[in-house]
N, C-alpha and C positions, 0 to 999 in steps of 0.2 A: 411571271411564270418561272423565270430562272431561279429565283430564290426558293420557291416552293419545290421545284424539281431537285435542286441541290439538297434540300433537307430530306426529301422523300427517298433519295437514292443513296444517302451516306452509308447506310448499313449494307445494302445489297451489293454495292459495287466492290466492297472488300472481299466478298465471297468469290469473286472471279479470280483472285490471286492465289497462286500455288507456290510452294517451295519456301516462301518467307511469310512472316506475319507483318502486314503493313500497319502503320500507326493509325489507330482509330481517330476520327476527327475530334471527338470529345477529349481525347488524351494528347492531342498535338500541342506542342509549345515551341517557342523559339522559331528557328528557321522553317521547320516543318509547318507550323501554324501559319506563318506568313505565306508560304507557297500555297498551302491548301486554300487560304482566303482568296488569293489571286486566281487559282484554277476555278473555283466555284463562281467567282464574279465574272471572269472573262470567257471561260469555256462553258459555263452553265451548270456544271456538276463536277463532283470529284471523280474525274475520269480514272478508271483502273490503271491505264498505262502510266499515269503519273503516280498514283498511290503505291504501286509496286516498288517504286524507288525509295519510299519513305524511310526504310531502315538505314539508309545512307543519306543524311540530310543535304550535304553538298552536291551529291549526284542528283538528288531530287531537284534541287534548285537549278542545276545545270540543264537537266532534261526539260524542265518547264520553260526556262528562259529560251532555249533553242526552239521549242515548239511554239511558244507564244509569239516570238518576234519574227517567225517565218510564216506559219499558217494562220494564226489567230489575229495578229495585228492587221489593221486596215492598211492597204497599200495599193499601188497602181495595178497589180495583177488581178485583183478581185478575188473574192473568196471562192467562187465557183471554179475558176481555173486552178486554184491551189488545191481544192478538194479533188479535182480530176487527177492532178499529179499524185496526191496522196493515195488515192484508190489504185492508180495504175502501178505505182511502186509497190504497194502492198500485195497486189496480185502477183507481180513478178517475184516477190519474196515469199510466196506461199503463206501469207499471213491472213487467214480468213477473218480473224477478229477485226483487224483494221479495215479490211475490205467491207465488212458489214457496216461499220461505223461511218466511214467516209463515203462509201457508196450511198448510204442513206442520206447523208448531208448533201451530197451532190443532187440527188433526186429532189430533195426538199427545197433546194435553191432554184429549181426550174419553176416557171409559172404553173400554179396548180400542182406543185410538187408533192404528189402522194402516190407516185407510180409504184407498182409492185416489183419486187426482185432487185437484187443489188445492181446499182448503176454501172458497175464495172463490166457487167455482161454486155452492155451496149456502147461502151466507150469508143471502140474502134469504128463504129458506124455512125456515131453521133457527132455533134459539133466539136467535141473535145478530142476527136480521133487523132489528129496530128500531134497534139500535146501529149496524149496518153501513150502514143507509140514512142515518142521521144523519151518520156519519163520511164517507160518500162524496158528500156534497152538493157540487155543482160550483162554487158561487160563494164566494169568500172574504169577500164584503161582506155585512154583516148589517143588522139583527139577525136571528137565527134562533132556533129552539127550542133549549134546552140539551139535553145528552144524556139519553136515557131511562134514567136511573140515579139512585141516591141522591146527595144533595148532596155527601157526603163523597168520592165517587168522581170528581166533575167535574174537579178539577185534573189527576188522572192521565189521564183519558180525553182531555181536550182537549190535554194535553201530548203524549201519544202522537201524536195527529193532527197537531199542528204539527211535531213532529220528523220524522214520515214525509213530510210535504209537503216538508221540507228534504232528507231522505235520498233519497227517490225521484228528485229532480232530480239529485243527485250520482251516484246509481247509473246513471241513464239515460245520463249523459255518460260515465262512466268504466268501467262493467262490461259484460260480455256479457249476453245476454238471460236466461240461466238459470244457476243454480249446479249444476244437475243434469247429469250426463254425457249426451252424445248416445247414445241407445240406440234399438233398434227399438221400435215402438209396443207390441208384446206385452210387452217387458221394462220399459217405462216405469212400469207400475203397481207392479212389484216395487221399483223404485228409489224411487218416491214413498212407498210404505209404509215402507220402511227409513228414509227421511228423516224421516217423521212420528214413528216410534218414537224416533229419536235426538233430534230437536228437542223433542219432547214431554218426554222424560226430562230434558233440560237445563233446560227452562223450569220444571219443577216444583221445582227447587232453591231454597231460601230465599236471599234476597239483601238484606241490611239496607240501607236508604237512607243516602245521604250520603258513601259512600267516595270518590266521584270529585271531591268539592268541593276536596280538597287539591291537585288538579292545576292549578287556576286561581285567580287573585286574586279576592277578593270584589268585587262590583259592585252598585250600586244598581239595583233593578228598574225598568225603563222603564214608561211608561204602558200599553203594550199587554200587560203581564203582570199587570194587576190581577186578572184572573180566577183566577190561581194562588194568591192569598192569601199568608199568611205560612207557607210550607211549605218543606221541604228541596228539593222539586221546583222551586219558584220560585227558590230560591237557585242551584240548578244551572243553570237556564235563563238567569237573569240573567248569570251568569258566562260561559256559552257565547255568549250574544248579544254581550256586551261584547268578548270575544276576537275574534270574527269581524268585528265592526264595526271594531275597531282594525286588523285585517289589511286590511279593505277600504279604510280611509283611507290605508294605506301603498301599496297596489298598484293600486287601481281609480282611473282618472283622475276628477277632480272632475266633469267634464261628464257622464261615464257614470253616476256615482253619482246625480247630480241627475236624469238622464233616467229611470233605472230606478225610482228612488223615486217620481217623479211618476207614471209609468205604473202602478205597482203601487197607488198611492193612489187612482187614478181608477176608480170602479166601472163607467164606461162604456167604458173602454179595454181593449185586448187584441186579439190576432189573430182574424180571422174566416176561415172556410173551412178546407180541408184543410191547406194550407201556411201557416206563419207568416212565411215569408221576405218576401213583399211588404210586410207590415205592418212587419217589422223594418227593411227597407231604407228605408221612408218615415220611420221613427222616428229612424234614425241619420243622416239627411241633414243635420241641423243640426250634427253633430259635425265636428271637424277630421278630415282624412284619417288622421292618426296615431291618433285615438281611435276611429275607426269599427270596427276589428276587435274591440276590447274591448267596444264597445257591442253589436255583433251577438251575441257570445258571451254576454254578460250577459243580454240580453233573451231570447234563446232559452232559456238556462238557466232563467230566471224563468218564462217563459210556455209554452214548448214544448220541454222538455229532450230529449225523444225525437227531436227534429229537429236536434240538434247533430251536425254531420258532421265527418269528418276534415279537410275543407277549412276549415271555420270555426275549428277548433282550430289548424290550421297557420297560418292568417292571423294569429291572435292571437300565436302563437309567434314569428312574424317580428319582432315588436316586443318581446316578453317571453319569451325562450327558456327560462327556468327553470321546472322542475316546480312549485316553490313558488308562483310567480305564478299559474300556471294553476289550481292547487287553490284558492288564496285568492280569486281573482276569482269562480270559479264558486260557491264556498261563500258568499261575500257575496251574490251574486245569488240563490242558492237560498234563503237564510235571509230575505232581504228579501221575497221572494214568500211564504214559508211563514208568517211572523209575522202576516200579514193574517188568517189563519184563526182565531187564538186567540180574540179577542174575539167574533167572529161565532159560532163554534161553542159558546162558553160562554153564548150567549143575550143578549149585550149589544151595544151599538153598535160599529161598526168605528172604533176609536180609534188605529189604527196611524199613527204619525207618520212622514212621509217623512224618510229619513236622508240626510245628505249629507256 
């Protein structure tokens, strides 16, 4: 089923992506082709949240490595618990696309899993309620209680939460609101039940850890990965972090890197109110005119990704026209914001070090 589904969805999934032109599967080569092959084999299809990264091959490999070794790889936490975390984090980040996908996977993993409606609507009242409430906590600054799960499961559960804080931001910028087709309300339940059956079946397949590590060079674990221990998952995250950091150093202006890292490290900072734009404009006032478009896009990606508009992207593109630069800058900003959650969700102090 997975092979047929991967082939059937190759063209349609690329239509979900906006702002950049993802690499088509039949044109992929080198690192992009290797990642695409793993995504289709292990996830079951070329998922749009991965394909959107393809204009920047190293960032694509980093994103897949982090996703695979936390959510997809078989481990002690179990796929259902990890899907519950993914759905809860996605709801907290106002990412309806990921809520639909991972809510459907969670419903599909339950016995007879073909229930209607996104699973996230019932998370607080269901068996995953305590885990969902832990994962959906709004503040990245700790310490907080560790996940309500055995100690052996903590690295996986925290890892999934961190990765989805990253992916939600990228999806909000680059994908449409839902992977499901537009249908009349009466037919939507049928579509959701079908999606649940498909996603649940794919999520049940065993997936040994470690396969994605070959895609990236080894990297020493940073201080904010202490919670992950000496695990394959920690190795994958360290490699992904390093690749995206390296891309950020090449693409993101130094002043923007310093600004975003400082704002992310300050527990008292962040936008207030419905719109983040006044806070962003005040924050970028100290940048040069050339750096401000990158600063706006990076700050919005980090703090309010659902408020990134076509105009914000176009303003950045006036100075950095390539798709690779757009993907790399947003990935760096999204990961800088996401990494803050790891130590706090693991129950320790916030030790995220500002990067520059």
